[in-house]
C-alpha positions, 0 to 999 in steps of 0.5 A: 152302755156304749164302750169306747173304741179305737179303730185302726186303719192305714192309708197310702198317703196324708191327703187320703188320711186327712179326707177320711178323718175329716169325713168321719168327725164331721159325720160324728162317727169319730170324736177324734182321728189321729193321723200318724204319717211316716210309716213303712209297712211290710205285707204280703199281697198277690203272693209276694212281699211288699213294702209301702209308706203309709199313714196310720189313722187312730179312730176314737169312737164308741160301740154304738157308732161302730157299724156306721163308721165301718160302713162309712169307712169302707166306702171311703177307703181307697184300699181294695182290703182296708185294715180295719182293727177295732180295739176296746179301751180298758180304761179312760178318764171320765171326762174324756169318755163324756166328750167322746160319747157327746162328739159322736152322739147321732142326735147332734147334741151340743159338745163343749170345746174340745180344747181343754179336754184334747190338750190333756187327753193323751190321744 
């Protein structure tokens, strides 16, 4: 049985985030991508500590689509070493899980409008 996942990645600006988010949802690799701007990241790169503004992408998918999502994301991502952290969801509402699985279904089956689900899904 497929498990719900949240994949975390960061990008350098909102345009990159929106482009990646739309591509992943259109390709049915993500049910939803939440873009959180306004982050500041501190990290070590090439031997020194760096500080940059970033946007966080929270990518909702399932374990059946993870390999394809990873491959697609790595092709789209502008960073030399993109962050790609995968977290298993311990619990979620039944209606949300149904919507998520239908939204990333590789066979393109019809999905009910995400309006009612998205309004209360907490994503």
